[in-house]
C-alpha positions as CSV (number, residue, x, y, z in Angstrom):
1,M,-87.7,0.7,-15.4
2,L,-86.2,4.3,-16.0
3,K,-89.5,5.7,-14.7
4,L,-88.8,3.7,-11.6
5,L,-85.2,4.8,-11.1
6,S,-86.5,8.5,-11.2
7,V,-89.5,7.7,-8.9
8,L,-86.4,5.8,-6.2
9,M,-83.7,9.0,-7.6
10,V,-86.2,12.0,-6.1
11,A,-87.8,10.0,-3.2
12,G,-83.9,9.7,-2.0
13,A,-81.1,8.2,-3.9
14,A,-79.7,7.1,-0.7
15,T,-82.2,4.0,-1.0
16,V,-80.6,3.1,-4.3
17,G,-78.6,-0.2,-4.0
18,I,-75.1,-0.3,-4.7
19,G,-75.0,-1.3,-8.5
20,A,-78.5,-0.1,-9.3
21,P,-77.7,2.2,-11.7
22,G,-75.5,0.7,-14.0
23,T,-77.7,-2.1,-13.6
24,L,-81.3,-0.5,-14.0
25,A,-80.0,1.4,-17.4
26,A,-79.0,-1.7,-19.1
27,Q,-82.3,-3.3,-18.3
28,S,-83.9,0.2,-19.9
29,G,-82.5,-1.9,-23.2
30,E,-83.9,0.1,-26.4
31,A,-86.6,1.7,-24.8
32,L,-87.6,5.3,-26.1
33,T,-87.8,8.3,-24.1
34,A,-88.8,11.8,-25.7
35,I,-88.0,14.7,-23.5
36,K,-90.1,17.7,-24.5
37,A,-87.8,20.8,-24.1
38,G,-89.8,24.0,-24.0
39,R,-86.3,26.2,-24.5
40,L,-83.2,23.8,-25.5
41,V,-79.6,25.5,-25.4
42,D,-77.8,24.4,-28.6
43,V,-74.4,25.1,-27.5
44,D,-72.6,24.5,-31.0
45,R,-74.8,27.2,-32.5
46,G,-74.9,29.4,-29.2
47,E,-78.9,29.9,-29.7
48,I,-81.7,28.8,-28.2
49,R,-84.5,26.6,-30.0
50,R,-87.9,27.1,-28.9
51,N,-90.7,23.6,-28.4
52,Q,-87.9,20.7,-29.5
53,V,-88.2,17.1,-28.7
54,I,-85.0,15.2,-27.8
55,L,-85.6,11.5,-28.6
56,V,-83.3,9.2,-26.3
57,R,-82.6,5.2,-26.6
58,G,-80.4,3.3,-24.5
59,D,-77.9,6.0,-23.0
60,R,-77.6,8.0,-26.4
61,I,-79.4,10.9,-27.7
62,E,-81.2,9.6,-31.5
63,A,-82.5,12.5,-32.4
64,I,-84.2,15.9,-31.9
65,Q,-86.8,17.0,-33.8
66,P,-89.4,19.8,-33.2
67,A,-92.6,19.0,-30.5
68,S,-95.2,19.4,-33.6
69,A,-93.5,16.3,-35.2
70,N,-95.6,13.3,-34.3
71,L,-93.7,11.2,-31.6
72,P,-92.5,7.8,-32.6
73,S,-95.0,4.9,-31.2
74,G,-94.0,3.8,-27.5
75,A,-92.0,7.0,-26.8
76,R,-92.2,7.4,-23.1
77,P,-92.5,11.1,-22.7
78,V,-91.0,13.7,-20.0
79,D,-92.3,16.9,-20.0
80,L,-89.7,19.7,-20.0
81,T,-91.9,22.5,-21.2
82,G,-91.8,25.0,-18.7
83,Y,-87.5,24.6,-18.8
84,T,-84.5,25.2,-19.9
85,V,-83.1,22.3,-21.3
86,I,-79.2,22.1,-22.0
87,P,-76.7,19.0,-21.9
88,G,-74.9,17.8,-18.5
89,L,-72.7,20.4,-17.1
90,I,-69.0,20.1,-17.2
91,D,-66.5,21.2,-14.2
92,C,-62.9,21.4,-15.4
93,H,-61.3,21.8,-12.3
94,T,-62.5,19.3,-9.3
95,H,-61.1,17.1,-6.5
96,L,-63.5,14.7,-5.2
97,I,-61.4,12.6,-3.1
98,G,-61.5,13.4,0.5
99,D,-62.5,16.5,2.0
100,A,-60.5,19.4,0.9
101,S,-62.6,22.4,1.9
102,S,-61.1,22.4,5.8
103,S,-57.9,24.6,6.1
104,D,-56.1,21.9,8.5
105,V,-53.3,20.8,5.6
106,L,-52.1,18.0,7.5
107,E,-55.8,16.6,8.1
108,P,-55.5,13.5,4.9
109,L,-53.3,12.0,7.6
110,E,-56.0,11.8,10.2
111,R,-58.3,9.8,7.3
112,S,-57.5,6.1,6.3
113,E,-57.5,5.6,2.3
114,A,-61.0,4.1,2.5
115,Q,-62.3,6.9,4.7
116,E,-60.9,9.0,1.5
117,A,-62.5,6.9,-1.0
118,F,-66.2,7.3,1.0
119,A,-65.9,10.4,0.8
120,G,-65.3,10.9,-2.9
121,V,-68.2,8.3,-3.1
122,K,-70.4,11.4,-1.3
123,N,-68.6,14.1,-3.2
124,A,-69.7,12.5,-6.7
125,R,-73.2,12.2,-5.9
126,A,-73.4,15.2,-4.8
127,T,-71.9,16.8,-8.0
128,L,-74.2,14.8,-10.1
129,M,-77.3,15.6,-8.6
130,A,-75.6,19.4,-9.0
131,G,-76.4,18.6,-12.5
132,F,-72.6,18.4,-13.5
133,T,-72.5,15.0,-15.4
134,T,-68.6,15.0,-16.1
135,V,-65.8,16.5,-14.3
136,R,-62.0,16.6,-15.0
137,D,-60.8,15.9,-11.6
138,V,-57.7,17.6,-11.3
139,G,-55.4,15.9,-8.2
140,T,-55.3,14.6,-4.9
141,Y,-52.9,13.8,-2.1
142,R,-53.3,10.4,-2.0
143,A,-52.4,8.6,-5.5
144,F,-54.9,6.7,-7.5
145,V,-57.8,7.0,-5.1
146,D,-59.5,9.4,-7.8
147,V,-58.7,6.4,-10.9
148,A,-60.6,4.0,-8.2
149,L,-63.5,6.4,-8.3
150,R,-63.9,7.2,-11.8
151,D,-63.6,3.5,-12.3
152,A,-66.3,2.9,-9.6
153,I,-68.5,5.4,-11.3
154,A,-68.0,4.0,-15.1
155,D,-68.8,0.4,-14.1
156,G,-72.0,1.5,-12.2
157,T,-71.1,0.4,-8.3
158,V,-71.8,4.0,-7.1
159,I,-73.4,7.3,-8.7
160,G,-71.0,9.8,-9.9
161,P,-70.3,11.9,-13.3
162,R,-68.0,11.2,-16.0
163,M,-64.6,11.4,-15.0
164,Q,-61.2,12.0,-16.3
165,V,-58.6,12.1,-13.6
166,A,-55.0,12.9,-12.7
167,G,-53.7,10.4,-10.4
168,A,-51.5,12.2,-8.2
169,Y,-49.6,15.7,-8.3
170,V,-46.4,16.4,-10.2
171,T,-44.8,18.4,-7.6
172,V,-41.5,19.8,-6.5
173,S,-40.2,18.4,-2.8
174,T,-42.1,21.1,-0.3
175,G,-43.8,22.4,-3.3
176,A,-47.4,23.2,-4.0
177,G,-48.7,19.3,-4.2
178,E,-46.9,18.3,-1.4
179,L,-48.2,17.9,2.2
180,V,-46.5,20.0,4.3
181,G,-46.4,21.1,7.7
182,A,-45.6,17.8,9.4
183,A,-42.5,18.0,12.1
184,P,-39.2,17.5,10.4
185,D,-38.9,13.9,11.5
186,V,-42.1,12.6,10.5
187,T,-41.9,10.6,7.4
188,I,-44.9,11.1,5.0
189,P,-46.1,8.4,3.9
190,F,-45.1,7.6,-0.6
191,S,-48.6,7.3,-1.5
192,Y,-48.4,11.2,-0.5
193,R,-45.4,11.7,-2.3
194,F,-45.8,9.4,-5.1
195,G,-45.8,12.8,-7.9
196,V,-42.8,14.4,-6.0
197,A,-39.9,15.4,-8.8
198,N,-36.9,17.5,-8.8
199,S,-35.4,17.1,-12.1
200,A,-36.5,16.9,-16.0
201,D,-35.6,13.1,-15.7
202,E,-37.5,13.0,-12.2
203,V,-40.6,14.2,-14.3
204,R,-40.4,11.8,-17.0
205,T,-40.1,9.0,-14.6
206,R,-43.0,10.3,-12.1
207,V,-45.4,11.4,-15.5
208,R,-44.9,7.1,-17.1
209,A,-45.4,6.0,-13.2
210,I,-49.1,8.1,-13.0
211,L,-50.1,7.1,-16.6
212,N,-49.0,3.5,-16.4
213,G,-51.0,3.5,-12.8
214,G,-54.3,4.5,-14.4
215,A,-54.3,8.6,-15.0
216,D,-56.1,10.1,-17.8
217,F,-53.9,12.8,-18.1
218,I,-51.0,15.0,-15.9
219,K,-51.4,17.7,-13.4
220,I,-48.1,19.6,-12.9
221,L,-47.8,22.4,-10.2
222,A,-45.6,24.7,-11.7
223,T,-46.2,27.6,-9.0
224,G,-46.8,27.9,-5.4
225,A,-50.6,27.7,-4.0
226,V,-53.2,29.6,-2.4
227,F,-53.7,26.6,0.1
228,T,-50.2,25.1,0.5
229,R,-48.7,26.8,3.3
230,G,-45.1,28.2,2.7
231,T,-45.2,28.0,-0.8
232,K,-45.9,31.5,-2.9
233,P,-48.3,31.4,-5.3
234,G,-46.3,33.8,-7.5
235,V,-43.2,31.7,-7.3
236,S,-42.0,29.5,-10.3
237,E,-41.8,25.9,-8.9
238,Y,-41.0,24.3,-12.2
239,T,-38.5,25.7,-14.9
240,E,-39.7,25.5,-18.4
241,E,-37.7,22.6,-19.8
242,Q,-38.7,20.3,-16.6
243,I,-42.4,21.2,-17.2
244,H,-41.7,20.3,-21.1
245,A,-40.3,17.0,-19.9
246,A,-44.1,16.4,-18.5
247,V,-45.4,17.1,-21.9
248,E,-43.5,15.5,-23.8
249,Q,-43.6,12.2,-22.1
250,A,-47.4,12.1,-21.7
251,A,-47.7,13.1,-25.9
252,E,-46.0,9.6,-25.9
253,Y,-49.2,8.4,-23.9
254,G,-51.6,10.5,-25.8
255,T,-52.2,12.9,-23.3
256,F,-51.9,15.8,-21.8
257,V,-50.7,18.4,-19.2
258,A,-52.5,20.7,-17.2
259,A,-50.3,23.3,-15.2
260,H,-51.6,24.7,-11.7
261,A,-50.1,28.1,-12.4
262,H,-50.8,31.5,-10.4
263,G,-47.7,33.5,-11.0
264,A,-47.3,35.8,-14.3
265,E,-43.5,33.9,-15.1
266,G,-44.8,30.1,-13.9
267,I,-48.0,30.8,-16.4
268,K,-45.4,31.6,-19.5
269,R,-43.3,28.9,-18.5
270,A,-45.7,26.2,-18.6
271,V,-47.6,27.8,-22.0
272,R,-44.0,27.8,-23.8
273,A,-43.5,24.4,-22.7
274,G,-47.0,23.1,-24.4
275,V,-49.3,22.8,-21.7
276,R,-52.7,22.2,-22.8
277,S,-54.4,24.3,-20.1
278,I,-53.5,26.8,-17.5
279,E,-55.4,26.3,-14.0
280,H,-56.2,29.1,-11.5
281,G,-54.0,31.7,-13.5
282,S,-54.2,34.3,-11.1
283,L,-52.1,36.8,-11.5
284,I,-51.4,36.5,-15.7
285,D,-50.1,39.6,-17.2
286,D,-50.9,40.6,-20.7
287,E,-47.8,39.0,-22.1
288,G,-49.2,35.7,-20.8
289,I,-52.6,36.7,-22.1
290,A,-51.1,36.8,-25.4
291,L,-49.0,34.1,-25.0
292,M,-52.2,31.8,-24.3
293,K,-54.0,33.2,-27.7
294,E,-50.8,32.7,-29.9
295,R,-50.6,29.1,-28.8
296,G,-54.5,28.1,-28.2
297,T,-53.6,27.3,-24.0
298,W,-57.0,27.1,-22.3
299,L,-57.5,28.9,-19.2
300,V,-59.7,26.9,-16.3
301,A,-60.1,30.0,-13.8
302,D,-61.8,29.1,-10.5
303,I,-63.3,32.6,-10.2
304,Y,-65.9,31.6,-7.4
305,N,-63.8,30.3,-4.8
306,G,-62.0,33.1,-3.2
307,D,-65.5,34.7,-2.0
308,Y,-66.1,31.4,-0.3
309,T,-62.2,31.1,1.2
310,D,-63.1,35.3,2.3
311,S,-66.3,34.6,4.2
312,V,-65.8,31.2,5.9
313,G,-62.3,31.9,6.2
314,R,-62.8,34.5,8.2
315,E,-65.4,33.0,10.1
316,Q,-63.6,29.8,11.0
317,K,-60.4,31.7,11.6
318,W,-58.5,30.0,8.9
319,P,-54.7,30.5,9.0
320,A,-53.7,34.0,8.2
321,D,-51.1,32.7,5.6
322,I,-53.9,31.2,3.4
323,M,-56.3,34.4,4.3
324,R,-53.6,36.5,2.7
325,K,-52.7,34.6,-0.4
326,N,-56.7,34.7,-1.1
327,A,-56.9,38.3,-0.7
328,E,-53.6,39.0,-3.0
329,T,-55.0,36.4,-5.8
330,T,-58.7,36.7,-5.9
331,E,-59.4,40.3,-7.3
332,T,-56.5,40.1,-9.4
333,Q,-57.4,36.6,-11.0
334,R,-60.6,38.4,-11.9
335,V,-59.3,41.1,-13.3
336,G,-57.0,39.2,-15.8
337,F,-60.0,36.6,-16.6
338,R,-62.1,40.2,-18.0
339,K,-58.7,40.6,-20.0
340,A,-58.6,37.2,-21.5
341,V,-62.4,37.0,-21.9
342,A,-61.7,40.2,-24.1
343,A,-58.4,38.7,-26.1
344,G,-60.1,35.4,-27.0
345,V,-58.3,32.8,-24.6
346,K,-60.2,29.8,-25.0
347,I,-62.1,29.6,-21.5
348,A,-63.4,26.2,-20.4
349,Y,-65.4,26.2,-16.8
350,G,-63.2,25.0,-13.8
351,T,-64.3,25.9,-9.8
352,D,-61.7,24.1,-7.8
353,S,-64.4,22.4,-6.2
354,G,-63.5,21.0,-2.5
355,I,-61.7,24.1,-1.9
356,Y,-65.8,25.3,-0.9
357,P,-68.6,22.1,-0.7
358,H,-69.3,19.9,-3.6
359,G,-72.5,20.6,-5.2
360,L,-72.3,24.0,-5.6
361,N,-70.4,24.2,-8.6
362,A,-72.6,26.3,-10.4
363,R,-72.2,29.0,-8.4
364,Q,-69.7,30.3,-10.5
365,L,-71.9,30.7,-13.5
366,P,-72.9,33.9,-12.6
367,Y,-69.4,35.3,-12.2
368,M,-68.2,34.3,-15.7
369,V,-70.7,36.8,-16.8
370,K,-70.0,39.4,-14.4
371,Y,-66.4,39.1,-15.0
372,G,-66.7,39.8,-19.2
373,M,-68.6,36.7,-20.5
374,T,-72.4,36.7,-22.0
375,P,-75.0,34.4,-20.6
376,M,-74.5,31.9,-23.4
377,Q,-70.6,32.2,-23.3
378,A,-70.6,31.0,-19.5
379,I,-72.8,28.3,-20.4
380,Q,-71.0,27.0,-23.3
381,S,-67.7,27.1,-21.3
382,A,-69.3,24.7,-18.9
383,T,-70.5,22.2,-21.8
384,I,-69.2,22.3,-25.3
385,M,-65.7,24.5,-24.6
386,A,-65.0,22.2,-21.5
387,A,-65.8,18.8,-23.6
388,R,-63.2,20.1,-26.4
389,L,-60.5,21.0,-23.5
390,M,-60.9,17.3,-22.6
391,G,-60.9,15.7,-25.7
392,W,-64.6,14.4,-25.3
393,E,-66.7,16.5,-27.6
394,D,-67.6,13.8,-29.3
395,R,-69.6,12.0,-26.5
396,V,-70.4,15.3,-24.4
397,G,-70.6,18.7,-24.1
398,S,-73.7,19.3,-26.6
399,V,-77.4,17.5,-27.1
400,A,-76.5,16.1,-30.6
401,P,-77.7,12.9,-32.0
402,G,-74.9,10.1,-31.0
403,K,-73.3,11.8,-27.9
404,Y,-74.6,10.4,-24.5
405,A,-77.7,11.5,-23.1
406,D,-76.6,13.8,-20.2
407,I,-79.3,16.2,-19.8
408,V,-80.3,18.7,-17.5
409,A,-82.4,21.1,-16.6
410,V,-83.7,24.3,-15.1
411,R,-87.1,26.2,-14.6
412,G,-88.4,29.0,-16.3
413,D,-85.5,30.9,-18.7
414,A,-82.4,29.9,-16.9
415,L,-80.1,32.1,-19.1
416,A,-81.8,35.6,-17.7
417,D,-80.2,34.5,-14.6
418,L,-77.8,32.1,-14.1
419,R,-78.0,31.7,-10.5
420,S,-80.9,30.0,-11.4
421,F,-78.5,27.2,-12.0
422,E,-78.0,26.4,-8.5
423,K,-81.8,24.7,-8.5
424,I,-81.1,22.1,-11.0
425,G,-84.8,20.5,-11.6
426,F,-83.8,17.5,-14.3
427,V,-80.7,15.6,-14.2
428,M,-80.1,12.6,-16.8
429,K,-77.0,11.0,-17.3
430,G,-76.3,8.1,-19.9
431,G,-80.6,8.0,-20.3
432,V,-80.7,7.0,-16.6
433,V,-83.1,9.9,-14.6
434,Y,-81.4,11.2,-11.2
435,R,-83.5,14.2,-10.8
436,Q,-86.9,15.2,-12.0
437,P,-89.7,17.9,-10.9
């Protein structure tokens, strides 16, 4: 049955009926699959292990053994001896709902909630087929559509990565997480303004409502944004006290806060307030880097998509405001990223997928090396480090017994050129093969 699903996926995943992935995976029962890996990346140890066999039973990794050992009786082989095999990749900064790659900030108002959700289905499939088996989805303008997508993937209704979701943005009025640009007499629907909060008490109220609505964590917009017209990336939009209110309330639910923060002061306010991660970090200064290192705050920096925005934005004549802010933040962000790597700040992989087309998530990997990481560190940032940021290191992030069988592979010595990850040759999520050679 596993082989049948693989054939269907490779022939064209669109032919697989709704619910098929979860159903077929369940029917595969306790069948044992033996993946023969020519190169296995051990991200826990930071080393390459040659000629290993990964034994997969059901949706979990059962064992890892040398290729010289005898295979258990009845094990079905998958030959990846010519490949580099790694854990399923993880993107900690995605926006799967809708189509955010347009510069038209009011475009979401032209689509129904159902259209936004179906776009999310397409985006989720593209992300999984690109080898990203887990994502941390950091917000959608229309509240809780991401929750529905997460649940539909989890129950096998649609194909996609495992998801942690933010539910809705916590933002000030007219701030970075608002849908702006409408005429003053136009009323924006409440679902687009679900997380608007302008005081510490309002922040607590919105955090409770978002978490009660099914979100896994909180995303707060601490500064202005590049793509939100009128806002300024360097300007703080919440006080430290207000951010701390979100952190404190989220902690009562056993979860954390991710802070969108471009500006240096906004970054430091968020770190002092206790957020788990800084998203973007474009204008970070040396003091902010030292503070993040001291507090153990994670950095999730989207250092690729500035190039995409510059090239496509020029071609499509995007608004001058967006293009100017992109130019002001892109190279500065990369300088700060290099300094953060050198300082030993914890870094998890995150691309802002949705600003550029979904499925191109791996394009950032060589940028991580260009701006200070080793190839192994870049892969670790998109596997075990990302899993640790999410608090999911017990289930994903490395190829280890007991974890989900989330496994991807790239032909040849993939760490010699991380651009090769744009051509994933094998994708398994939870023991189900979605792409194979």
